[in-house]
C-alpha positions as CSV (number, residue, x, y, z in Angstrom):
1,X,0.0,0.0,0.0
2,X,1.3,3.5,-0.9
3,X,1.4,5.9,2.0
4,X,0.1,9.4,1.1
5,X,2.5,12.1,1.9
6,X,0.8,15.1,3.6
7,X,1.8,18.7,3.0
8,X,2.9,18.9,6.7
9,X,5.3,16.0,6.3
10,X,6.6,17.4,3.0
11,X,7.3,20.7,4.6
12,X,9.1,19.0,7.5
13,X,11.2,17.0,5.0
14,X,11.9,20.2,3.1
15,X,13.2,21.9,6.2
16,X,15.5,18.9,6.7
17,X,16.9,19.0,3.2
18,X,17.3,22.8,3.4
19,X,19.7,22.2,6.3
20,X,21.5,19.5,4.4
21,X,21.9,21.7,1.3
22,X,23.3,24.5,3.5
23,X,25.9,22.1,4.9
24,X,26.6,20.2,1.7
25,X,25.9,22.8,-1.1
26,X,27.4,20.7,-3.9
27,X,25.7,17.4,-3.1
28,X,23.8,16.5,-6.2
29,X,21.4,14.1,-4.5
30,X,20.5,16.5,-1.8
31,X,20.0,19.4,-4.3
32,X,17.8,17.2,-6.5
33,X,15.6,16.1,-3.7
34,X,15.3,19.6,-2.3
35,X,14.3,21.0,-5.7
36,X,11.7,18.3,-6.2
37,X,10.1,19.1,-2.8
38,X,10.1,22.8,-3.6
39,X,8.3,22.1,-6.8
40,X,5.8,19.9,-5.1
41,X,5.0,22.7,-2.7
42,X,4.7,25.2,-5.5
43,X,7.8,27.2,-4.6
44,X,9.0,27.4,-8.2
45,X,11.3,30.4,-7.9
46,X,13.5,28.8,-5.2
47,X,13.3,25.5,-7.1
48,X,14.6,27.2,-10.2
49,X,17.5,28.7,-8.4
50,X,18.4,25.3,-6.9
51,X,18.1,23.5,-10.2
52,X,20.4,26.2,-11.8
53,X,23.0,25.5,-9.2
54,X,22.7,21.8,-9.7
55,X,23.0,22.1,-13.5
56,X,26.2,24.2,-13.1
57,X,27.7,21.4,-10.8
58,X,26.8,18.7,-13.4
59,X,28.3,20.8,-16.2
60,X,31.7,20.8,-14.5
61,X,32.0,17.0,-14.8
62,X,29.8,16.1,-17.8
63,X,28.7,18.5,-20.6
64,X,26.5,15.8,-22.1
65,X,24.6,15.2,-18.8
66,X,24.3,18.9,-18.3
67,X,22.6,19.3,-21.7
68,X,20.2,16.5,-20.9
69,X,19.4,18.1,-17.5
70,X,18.8,21.5,-19.1
71,X,16.3,20.0,-21.6
72,X,14.5,18.2,-18.7
73,X,14.2,21.6,-16.8
74,X,13.9,24.3,-19.5
75,X,12.8,26.8,-16.8
76,X,16.4,27.1,-15.6
77,X,17.4,28.8,-18.9
78,X,20.6,26.7,-19.3
79,X,19.8,25.2,-22.8
80,X,22.6,25.9,-25.3
81,X,21.0,28.9,-27.1
82,X,23.3,28.8,-30.1
83,X,22.5,25.2,-30.7
84,X,18.7,25.6,-30.7
85,X,18.4,28.9,-32.4
86,X,20.8,28.1,-35.3
87,X,18.8,25.1,-36.5
88,X,17.9,25.4,-40.2
89,X,14.4,25.7,-41.5
90,X,13.5,22.2,-42.6
91,X,11.0,23.4,-45.2
92,X,13.8,25.0,-47.3
93,X,14.3,21.7,-49.1
94,X,11.0,22.4,-51.0
95,X,12.8,24.8,-53.3
96,X,15.6,22.3,-54.0
97,X,13.0,19.7,-55.1
98,X,11.3,22.3,-57.5
99,X,14.7,23.2,-58.9
100,X,15.4,19.6,-59.8
101,X,12.0,19.1,-61.3
102,X,12.2,22.2,-63.5
103,X,15.4,21.1,-65.3
104,X,18.5,23.1,-66.1
105,X,17.5,24.0,-69.7
106,X,14.1,25.5,-68.6
107,X,15.8,27.4,-65.8
108,X,18.5,28.8,-68.1
109,X,15.9,30.1,-70.5
110,X,13.7,31.8,-67.9
111,X,16.1,33.2,-65.3
112,X,16.1,36.9,-64.4
113,X,18.7,39.1,-62.7
114,X,18.3,42.1,-60.5
115,X,20.8,44.4,-58.8
116,X,21.0,45.0,-55.1
117,X,18.1,47.1,-53.7
118,X,15.8,46.3,-56.6
119,X,12.3,45.0,-55.9
120,X,11.6,41.4,-56.7
121,X,7.9,41.8,-55.8
122,X,5.8,44.2,-53.8
123,X,2.8,43.9,-51.4
124,X,-0.5,44.1,-53.3
125,X,0.9,42.7,-56.5
126,X,-1.3,40.0,-58.0
127,X,0.7,36.8,-58.5
128,X,0.1,33.1,-58.7
129,X,3.7,32.2,-59.7
130,X,6.5,30.8,-57.5
131,X,9.8,32.7,-57.3
132,X,12.8,30.3,-57.0
133,X,16.1,31.9,-56.0
134,X,19.2,30.7,-57.9
135,X,21.9,33.1,-56.7
136,X,22.2,35.9,-54.2
137,X,19.9,36.9,-51.3
138,X,16.5,38.5,-51.0
139,X,15.0,40.2,-47.9
140,X,11.3,39.9,-47.2
141,X,9.4,42.6,-45.3
142,X,5.8,43.1,-44.3
143,X,4.2,46.4,-43.1
144,X,3.0,46.5,-39.5
145,X,-0.1,48.4,-38.2
146,X,2.0,51.7,-38.3
147,X,3.1,50.9,-41.9
148,X,6.7,50.3,-40.7
149,X,8.5,47.5,-42.6
150,X,9.4,44.5,-40.4
151,X,11.9,42.0,-41.6
152,X,10.4,38.5,-42.0
153,X,13.2,36.6,-43.5
154,X,16.3,36.5,-45.6
155,X,16.2,33.9,-48.3
156,X,19.0,32.5,-50.5
157,X,19.7,29.8,-53.1
158,X,17.0,27.3,-53.8
159,X,14.5,29.0,-51.5
160,X,11.1,30.0,-52.8
161,X,8.6,32.9,-52.5
162,X,4.9,33.1,-53.3
163,X,3.7,29.6,-52.3
164,X,0.8,31.2,-50.3
165,X,-0.7,33.0,-53.3
166,X,-0.1,29.9,-55.5
167,X,-2.1,27.7,-53.0
168,X,-4.7,30.4,-52.5
169,X,-4.7,33.1,-55.2
170,X,-4.6,36.6,-53.7
171,X,-2.5,39.7,-53.6
172,X,0.9,39.5,-52.1
173,X,1.2,40.6,-48.4
174,X,5.0,41.2,-48.4
175,X,7.7,43.2,-50.1
176,X,10.9,41.5,-51.4
177,X,14.2,43.3,-52.3
178,X,17.6,42.0,-53.4
179,X,19.9,42.4,-50.4
180,X,23.1,41.1,-52.0
181,X,25.0,42.8,-54.8
182,X,22.7,41.0,-57.3
183,X,20.3,38.1,-57.4
184,X,19.3,35.6,-60.0
185,X,15.9,33.9,-59.9
186,X,13.1,32.4,-62.0
187,X,9.3,32.9,-61.8
188,X,7.7,29.6,-62.2
189,X,4.1,30.0,-63.6
190,X,1.1,28.4,-62.0
191,X,0.5,26.1,-64.9
192,X,4.0,24.5,-64.6
193,X,3.8,24.1,-60.8
194,X,0.3,22.6,-61.1
195,X,1.7,20.0,-63.5
196,X,4.4,19.1,-61.0
197,X,1.9,18.6,-58.2
198,X,-0.5,16.5,-60.3
199,X,1.2,13.2,-59.2
200,X,3.2,14.5,-56.3
201,X,1.0,15.0,-53.2
202,X,4.0,15.1,-51.0
203,X,5.3,18.2,-52.7
204,X,2.0,20.0,-52.4
205,X,2.1,19.2,-48.6
206,X,5.6,20.6,-48.4
207,X,4.4,23.9,-50.1
208,X,1.5,24.0,-47.6
209,X,3.9,23.5,-44.7
210,X,6.2,26.3,-46.0
211,X,3.2,28.6,-46.2
212,X,2.0,27.6,-42.7
213,X,5.5,28.3,-41.2
214,X,5.7,31.7,-42.9
215,X,2.3,32.6,-41.6
216,X,3.4,31.8,-38.1
217,X,6.6,33.9,-38.5
218,X,4.5,36.8,-39.8
219,X,2.0,36.7,-37.0
220,X,4.7,36.7,-34.4
221,X,7.0,39.2,-36.1
222,X,4.2,41.8,-36.6
223,X,2.9,41.6,-33.0
224,X,3.8,44.7,-30.9
225,X,5.3,42.6,-28.1
226,X,7.4,40.4,-30.3
227,X,8.3,42.5,-33.3
228,X,11.6,43.7,-31.8
229,X,12.9,40.1,-31.4
230,X,15.9,39.2,-33.6
231,X,14.7,37.3,-36.6
232,X,16.5,34.1,-35.5
233,X,14.5,34.1,-32.3
234,X,11.2,34.8,-34.1
235,X,11.8,31.8,-36.4
236,X,12.7,29.6,-33.5
237,X,9.4,30.5,-31.8
238,X,7.5,30.0,-35.0
239,X,8.9,26.4,-35.3
240,X,7.4,25.6,-31.9
241,X,4.2,27.5,-32.3
242,X,0.9,26.0,-33.6
243,X,-2.2,27.6,-35.0
244,X,-5.4,26.4,-33.3
245,X,-9.1,26.8,-34.0
246,X,-11.9,26.8,-31.4
247,X,-15.6,26.4,-32.2
248,X,-18.1,29.0,-31.2
249,X,-19.2,28.7,-27.5
250,X,-16.4,26.3,-26.7
251,X,-13.8,26.7,-23.9
252,X,-10.3,27.7,-24.8
253,X,-9.1,27.3,-21.2
254,X,-10.9,26.1,-18.1
255,X,-10.0,26.4,-14.4
256,X,-8.7,22.8,-14.3
257,X,-5.9,23.3,-16.8
258,X,-2.9,25.6,-17.3
259,X,-2.2,27.0,-20.7
260,X,1.5,26.1,-20.6
261,X,2.2,29.1,-22.8
262,X,0.4,32.0,-24.3
263,X,-2.0,32.5,-27.3
264,X,-2.1,35.4,-29.7
265,X,-5.7,36.0,-30.8
266,X,-5.8,36.1,-34.6
267,X,-9.5,36.3,-35.3
268,X,-12.9,35.9,-33.6
269,X,-14.1,37.0,-30.2
270,X,-12.7,35.5,-27.1
271,X,-13.4,36.6,-23.5
272,X,-12.8,35.6,-19.9
273,X,-15.7,34.3,-17.8
274,X,-16.1,35.4,-14.2
275,X,-18.6,34.4,-11.5
276,X,-20.7,36.9,-9.4
277,X,-21.7,36.4,-5.8
278,X,-24.5,34.0,-6.7
279,X,-22.1,31.8,-8.8
280,X,-23.6,33.0,-12.2
281,X,-21.0,33.3,-14.9
282,X,-20.5,36.5,-16.9
283,X,-18.5,37.2,-20.0
284,X,-16.0,39.9,-19.5
285,X,-15.4,42.4,-22.4
286,X,-14.3,40.7,-25.6
287,X,-10.5,40.7,-26.3
288,X,-9.4,42.4,-29.5
289,X,-7.4,40.6,-32.2
290,X,-3.7,40.5,-31.3
291,X,-4.5,40.2,-27.6
292,X,-2.4,37.7,-25.6
293,X,-4.4,35.0,-23.8
294,X,-3.7,32.4,-21.2
295,X,-1.2,31.6,-18.4
296,X,2.1,33.4,-18.1
297,X,3.8,30.9,-15.9
298,X,7.2,32.3,-16.7
299,X,10.3,32.7,-14.5
300,X,8.6,31.3,-11.5
301,X,5.7,33.7,-11.6
302,X,2.3,32.6,-10.4
303,X,-0.6,32.4,-12.9
304,X,-2.0,35.9,-13.6
305,X,-5.2,34.6,-15.1
306,X,-7.5,32.5,-12.9
307,X,-10.6,32.9,-15.1
308,X,-12.0,30.6,-17.8
309,X,-11.3,31.6,-21.4
310,X,-14.3,31.3,-23.7
311,X,-14.8,31.5,-27.5
312,X,-17.8,33.7,-28.0
313,X,-17.5,33.2,-31.8
314,X,-15.3,30.9,-33.8
315,X,-11.7,31.7,-32.8
316,X,-8.3,31.2,-34.4
317,X,-5.1,31.7,-32.3
318,X,-1.4,31.0,-32.4
319,X,-0.1,29.1,-29.4
320,X,3.5,29.6,-28.2
321,X,4.8,27.0,-25.6
322,X,6.1,28.2,-22.2
323,X,9.4,26.3,-22.7
324,X,10.3,28.2,-25.8
325,X,9.3,31.5,-24.4
326,X,11.6,30.8,-21.5
327,X,14.5,30.0,-23.8
328,X,13.9,33.3,-25.8
329,X,13.6,35.4,-22.6
330,X,17.0,34.1,-21.6
331,X,18.5,35.2,-24.9
332,X,16.5,38.4,-25.1
333,X,15.6,39.6,-21.6
334,X,13.5,42.6,-22.7
335,X,10.8,40.1,-23.9
336,X,10.0,39.0,-20.4
337,X,9.7,42.5,-19.1
338,X,7.2,43.3,-21.9
339,X,5.2,40.1,-21.3
340,X,4.9,40.9,-17.6
341,X,3.9,44.5,-18.2
342,X,1.2,43.4,-20.7
343,X,0.0,40.8,-18.2
344,X,-0.3,43.3,-15.4
345,X,-2.3,45.6,-17.6
346,X,-4.6,42.7,-18.6
347,X,-5.0,41.7,-15.0
348,X,-6.0,45.3,-14.0
349,X,-8.7,45.2,-16.7
350,X,-10.0,41.9,-15.4
351,X,-10.1,43.2,-11.8
352,X,-12.1,46.3,-13.0
353,X,-14.5,44.1,-14.8
354,X,-14.9,41.8,-11.9
355,X,-15.5,44.7,-9.5
356,X,-18.2,46.0,-11.8
357,X,-19.9,42.6,-11.9
358,X,-19.8,42.2,-8.1
359,X,-21.5,45.6,-7.6
360,X,-24.2,45.2,-10.2
């Protein structure tokens, strides 16, 4: 039979191990047990400091074990940032496949060349062709709400542009300029790409994945909180992010679960629910598109949102995991400050709305 450990016994054991850690500050077993008990009691800030110290001890004797430990406890911010942020975009292989399918003769006959600074394409252009880069570099920008140009990516040889308007014909939503001395590329017409995809469902899926990834980069890069992130960090966050849809009148979050990250509201109306004195639930004012939603359990902070999150209409949102936000905040500390400032403002609005409900 398993004996249930009460909180009182756990606190007594914690006090014992606090003494042991003080006497033996480099004992790995004591530190691990002490950190585990701190986490069990919800003392995350002290647990994080203890785990950071334990990681640094492990790192002195085994770099491999230290890396494994850091991945197990991402909240300690000891993951090798260069290693994770420098990973290549796996979808870039799509352009290489298209290059091989086109054939060298067709490419030679249709290639174009532009000088540095010249526009490859502009926002609002109507296009259903794919642009395949053969040489040089191209910078891609998108205008934010203040019409400022925000860098979305820098693409090079065998990368593509325009897959979104190929898959779903529309006007372009970006500007692209040659950022090297010159660039050579081809514009592959819709008819030719369609023929390639006829018996190649895998390539079509790869184009869709490329479009999805770029959409996530765009949503994050243009958000006021995240748009000053270095591009490398934005793309790292986009790789981990996922776009989620919620049906009308469904719960996005309930009181029994933690978000484990934050959402950016892309479309639809979402709102927090709060109970009055009689227990009746009320919808707080609807959040506006681009609002951040959910827990901000970052850097040992307690949950700032204890209300249920409800989809008043169909909602689309992009979800960014806590683990990856922690990694980025270690590499770019201003992000954490901005997130916490935003959370405090949001919490103040929730408190004002709750106060109004209680008095009505």
